[in-house]
C-alpha positions as CSV (number, residue, x, y, z in Angstrom):
1,M,149.3,129.1,81.1
2,G,147.5,131.8,83.0
3,S,146.9,134.0,80.0
4,G,145.5,131.0,78.0
5,A,143.0,130.2,80.7
6,G,142.1,133.9,81.0
7,S,141.6,134.3,77.3
8,F,139.5,131.0,77.3
9,L,137.3,132.4,80.0
10,K,137.0,135.7,78.3
11,G,136.0,134.0,75.0
12,L,133.6,131.8,76.9
13,L,131.9,134.8,78.5
14,K,131.9,136.7,75.3
15,N,130.0,133.9,73.5
16,F,127.9,132.8,76.5
17,D,124.7,133.4,74.6
18,V,125.8,131.3,71.6
19,L,126.8,128.4,73.9
20,A,124.0,128.5,76.5
21,G,121.2,129.3,74.0
22,P,120.9,125.8,72.5
23,V,121.2,124.2,75.9
24,I,118.4,126.3,77.4
25,S,116.1,126.6,74.4
26,L,116.5,123.1,72.9
27,L,118.3,120.4,75.0
28,Y,116.6,120.9,78.3
29,P,113.1,121.4,76.8
30,L,113.7,118.2,74.7
31,Y,114.6,116.2,77.8
32,A,111.7,117.7,79.8
33,S,109.2,117.1,77.0
34,V,110.2,113.4,76.8
35,R,109.7,113.1,80.5
36,A,106.4,114.9,80.3
37,I,105.2,112.4,77.6
38,E,106.1,109.5,79.9
39,S,104.4,111.0,83.0
40,E,100.8,110.8,83.9
41,S,100.5,114.5,84.7
42,R,98.8,116.8,82.2
43,A,100.3,120.0,83.8
44,D,103.7,119.2,82.5
45,D,102.3,118.3,79.1
46,R,100.7,121.8,78.9
47,Q,103.9,123.5,80.0
48,W,106.0,121.8,77.3
49,L,103.5,122.0,74.5
50,T,103.0,125.7,75.3
51,Y,106.8,126.1,75.4
52,W,107.2,124.6,71.9
53,V,104.4,126.8,70.5
54,L,106.1,129.9,72.0
55,Y,109.5,128.7,70.7
56,S,108.1,128.3,67.2
57,M,106.6,131.8,67.4
58,I,109.9,133.3,68.5
59,S,111.7,131.5,65.7
60,L,109.2,132.7,63.2
61,L,109.6,136.3,64.5
62,E,113.3,136.0,64.2
63,L,113.2,134.7,60.7
64,T,110.7,137.3,59.6
65,F,112.4,140.3,61.2
66,A,116.0,139.1,60.9
67,K,117.3,142.3,59.3
68,V,115.8,144.4,62.1
69,I,116.8,142.1,64.9
70,E,120.5,142.1,63.9
71,W,120.6,145.8,64.7
72,I,119.5,145.2,68.3
73,P,122.7,144.5,70.2
74,I,121.1,142.8,73.2
75,W,118.6,140.7,71.3
76,S,120.5,137.4,71.9
77,Y,120.8,138.1,75.7
78,A,117.2,139.2,75.9
79,K,116.0,136.1,74.1
80,L,118.2,133.9,76.3
81,I,116.7,135.5,79.5
82,F,113.1,135.2,78.1
83,T,113.7,131.6,77.1
84,Y,115.2,130.8,80.5
85,W,112.0,132.3,82.1
86,L,109.8,130.2,79.8
87,V,111.8,127.0,80.4
88,I,112.6,126.8,84.1
89,P,109.8,125.0,86.0
90,Y,110.1,127.3,89.0
91,F,108.8,130.3,87.0
92,S,106.4,128.3,84.7
93,G,106.8,131.1,82.2
94,A,105.3,129.2,79.2
95,A,102.2,128.3,81.2
96,Y,101.9,131.9,82.3
97,V,102.1,133.2,78.8
98,Y,99.6,130.6,77.7
99,E,97.0,131.4,80.4
100,H,97.3,135.2,80.1
101,Y,97.9,135.8,76.4
102,L,97.4,132.7,74.1
103,R,94.3,131.1,75.7
104,P,92.2,134.3,75.9
105,F,93.0,134.9,72.2
106,F,91.9,131.5,71.1
107,I,89.0,131.0,73.5
108,N,87.2,134.2,72.5
109,P,86.6,133.8,68.8
110,Q,84.9,137.2,68.4
111,Q,88.2,138.8,69.5
112,T,90.2,137.0,66.9
113,I,90.8,138.3,63.4
114,N,89.1,136.4,60.6
115,I,91.9,135.5,58.2
116,W,89.5,133.9,55.8
117,Y,87.8,137.1,54.7
118,I,88.7,138.0,51.1
119,P,87.7,141.5,50.0
120,R,85.7,141.9,46.8
121,K,87.5,142.0,43.6
122,E,85.6,143.5,40.7
123,D,86.6,143.8,37.1
124,F,84.9,143.8,33.8
125,F,85.5,140.1,33.1
126,S,84.3,138.4,36.3
127,R,81.9,138.6,39.2
128,P,83.0,139.7,42.6
129,D,84.9,136.8,44.1
130,D,84.7,136.9,47.9
131,I,83.0,135.3,50.9
132,L,79.6,137.0,50.2
133,T,79.5,135.6,46.6
134,A,80.4,132.2,47.9
135,A,77.5,132.4,50.5
136,E,75.1,133.6,47.8
137,R,76.2,130.7,45.6
138,Y,75.7,128.2,48.5
139,I,72.2,129.6,49.1
140,E,71.3,129.3,45.4
141,E,72.5,125.7,45.3
142,N,71.3,124.4,48.7
143,G,68.6,126.8,49.9
144,T,68.4,129.2,52.8
145,E,67.5,126.5,55.4
146,A,70.7,124.6,54.6
147,F,72.7,127.9,54.9
148,E,71.1,128.6,58.3
149,K,71.9,125.1,59.5
150,L,75.5,125.6,58.4
151,I,75.8,128.9,60.2
152,H,74.2,127.4,63.3
153,R,76.6,124.5,63.3
154,V,79.6,126.7,62.9
155,C,78.5,129.2,65.7
156,H,77.6,126.6,68.3
């Protein structure tokens, strides 16, 4: 009986990350998110919305770099500790990451990368097909005043 309990505890500790991971990263945040929805406070809404954004980013990172991450032996424990820090209200890790990293990135548009820029493609059979050509076409069809109004509306 003693060796069975010992081997059970040994197996439990060996697989702690597999057992605790879903509880820390999914079950508790799900419960806390539902409570936040039902509360009047906006602070807890921000905490949990931010947590889910970060959780999604971590999941995308893991999916994208799965072959590399599998070679990092402590990844599951590091992720568990980081997730614990994000989730536990005492630390407010998700709110900290939002305030110090995500918010400045999205608030200052001149610091962000323009993902809509398409470099010029030139070949013998077509005109250059990029943002500049589209702007020229818009000016030809609508005039420079309409283009200036459009730019002014976007920038302000």
